[in-house]
N, C-alpha and C positions, 0 to 999 in steps of 0.2 A: 504493501500499501504506499503510494505518496500523497503529499500534503501540496496544493498549489490549485491554478486555474487548468484541471485536466479533463474539462468535459468538453464533448463535441469535437471540432477539429481540434482543438489543442490537447487534447487527450489521445487522439489518432496520431498527430505528431510526436506526440511524446512516446508513447509505445513503439512507433517505427526507430525512434531515435535509439531507444533500450535494445531494439532488434539489430540496430546498425552497430553499436558498440558491441555486441556481442559476438558477430559476425566478424568484426576487425581485432577485438583484443580477447577472445575465447573466454573460459570461465570468468564468471563475474557473480557479484553480491549485489543485487537490487531491491531494497525495500526498506521504508522507514526514512525515505528522503536521503539514503546514503548509496552508493553507486561506488562499489569496490573492485576495480577491474585486476583480474589475475590474481584475487585475494582468495585464499584457500579456505577461510571461514571454515575452520577447522571443527566448530562445535555441530557442524551439520551432520559430521562422522559420527557424533555420539548419540547412538541411538536412542540412549535414555533421556537425553536432552530433547532429541526429536519427540518421543513420546508424552513426558511431560509437557512440552510446550501444546500438543496435540490436544492433551488431556484438559489443561486448563483454560484454553483460549476459547472465548465464547464468541469472537467477533474477528474481522479479516485486522480490524485495526490493532486488535492484541497480538493475534499470530504474526505480523508485522513488524514486531518489536525483537525477534531473535537476538538481534548483536547487541542492543542495549541489556537484554537478558543475560546474555553471556558474560557482559562486564559485571553485572549486580552480582551473578553467581557465582564469579571468581572471587570479587570482594567478600562475598559470605565464606566462602571456602577457605580464602588466607586469613579471615578471623577466627576461625573455629578454635581455634590451639588460644587463642587469648581470654584473658578474664572480661566479663562484661555482657550485656545482652546487644539484640537487634532493635533498631527504632527506626521507625519510617514516620515521617511527616510531609502528610498528603499522600492519600491513600487512594481516593477516587472508587474504584469497585473494588479494588484488592489484588488485581491480578497479578502484579511484579512479585510480592510475596507470597502470593497462593502456588505461582512457580516455584518459588526459592523452597519454599517449608516443603512442598510435595518432592523436588529432586532430592533434598537434604533430608528427607524423613525426620521434619523440626520435631514432632513431638516426641522422640526418642532422645533427642539432645539436652545437655544440662545447661540450656539458654532460654528466655522468653523474650518473644516479639512485642512489640508494643508499637499499634497503629493507631495515628494521631490524625484526625481530623474534624472537620464540622458535620460531612456527610450530606452538606447542604449547597455548597459552593464559598467562595471564598468571602468572609464579612466585609460589610463594608469600610469600617474602620483600619483592615488591613489590605483592602486594594488597591494598593499603592500606583499602580498601572491600568486602573479603572478597566479591568477586564469583564468581558462579558461571562455571567452566569449559564448563559443560556442553556447549557448542556447538562447542569445541575436542576435547572429551575425545570425543563421539560420530563425529566425523570422523577420528581417530587411534587409535579403538579398536583397528583390526586392522593399523594401518599406522602407526609414528610420523612419517613423513615423508610423509603424504599431504598436508596443507595445503601444505605445503613443495614438492612435486611440482606443484600447482597452478599456483602461482608460478611457479615454474620453467619450466612451459609456458606460462603465459600472456607471459614475458617473453624466449622462447627467442630470438626475433629480434632483440632490442634488445641489441645488443654493448656498449652504453654504460649497463647498468644492472647493478648490484651487490647481489647479496641476501645479507644477512649475517645468519647465525641465531646467535640468542645471548640474554643478557638484557640489556637497556639498564641502566646505560650502560656496561657493562665489554665488552660487542660493539662497541663503538667504537675498541676497540684492534687489532680485525683490521682494519679498513679506513675511512676516515673523511675526508671533505674538508678541505681548510684552509679555504674560504670557502664560505658556504652563500648563494644566491639565493631560494631557499624551501624553508620548514620546515613539513611538514605533520605533527601531533602527534595520533594516534588509538589512545590506550593503554588507555582505561579504567580508568585507576588515578592518582590524586594523585600517588603515590611516584613512580611509572614517568613521568611527565610532568612533574615536577618535577626529577626525575635527569636526564633530555634535556634539558630548557632549561639546568640547571646547566652541563653541559658543551658544549652547542653553541649557544648563545644568545651567546656573542660572535663568532663564527663566522659570523653572519648578516652580510651587507655594508650598509650604508647604502641606504635605499631595500628591504631586503629585505623580504618578507614572510613572518609567520608565521600560518599556519592551524589552528585547533583545533578538531577536528571535532565532539565534544561539549560544547562550553564553555557553550550555553545551555539543554541539555536539563535538566529539574526532577531526572533522577535522578542526574547528575552535578555536584551543588552543591559537592563536596569539590574536585572539579577546578577549578572556576570560583573559589573563593576561594584555594586555594592559586595559580593562574597571575594574579589579581589583587592579591595580595600581591607574587609576584615581579615582575611588571611594575612596580609603585609603586617598591619599592625601586630602579628602574632610570629611573625617571622614563617611562615607558610606560604605555599604559593599550591594555585590550582592547577593541574594538568588537564588541558582541554582536548578530548577523544573525539574521534569523528564521527562518532555515535550523535554526538551533542552533548554527552556527558561531561561533567567534570571529577576530577579525583582528586584527593589530599588524603596524603599518609601522614598521620597524627605524630610528631615527634617530642 
C-alpha cells in the first residue's frame, strides 16, 4: 500500500513506474511508501514473521507495514535481556504490538506491555499540529469505546498487557513501569510525543531503545525537530531509518 494521489490515471502511472523499476533493477521491496531496489528484505524469508503478519493484519494498510514491523521486532528482540518493560504511546488499534506479542509469545515473558492512548483521537489541548481526527471520529461515532474494544480483543490473551486509557502524560499516573526496555512512540503530535519523553525518558534503561514511528515522514517535521532538540539536550541522537521511523539507543 502507498499513500498519495494514486487514484485514476495517476494510480496507473504509479503502477507502471513500479513495474518499470522492477524490470530494470530486479527484485525490490515496494510498500508503505518505501521502494527498496535490490534489497533482500530478509524478514520475508522468516516464515514465522510472514505467518504472524498474516494472522494479525486485518487491513491492507496493516499488511503494508512489514518493514516497520521488522524494525520494531528487532528492537524488541534486542531488549529482551534488559530489565524493564515495553511501552507504547499511541496505540491506535493495537496492530503493531499485537504482532510483536504474538511473534515473541509475550505472555510467557517476564515483562509487561503498557499501551497508552485516548482511544478516541488526539486531544485538542495536545493537537499541536491541528491534525484531523476524522479516522477516529468515524470509528467512534456510534460507540465511544469502539477502538478500545478492538484493542481489548487483540490483547485478551496477553495477561501481562496493560491497556491504559487517557491523555498522556496524565494517564501515566494510572499505571506506569519503573523501568523501560523498549519505548515506542506514535502519537502524531509533537506536543504529545515530547510530553511522553519528558515523563518516560529517564525510565529507559541503558541500552534500552526508543522507536519513533513517524520521525522521518515529511508530514511530521514538527515532531522530528522537537525530538532532535530533546535528544540533543541529553547527548543523544536520533537515527532516521528509510521506513520513516527514528531510533535512539539510550546510554
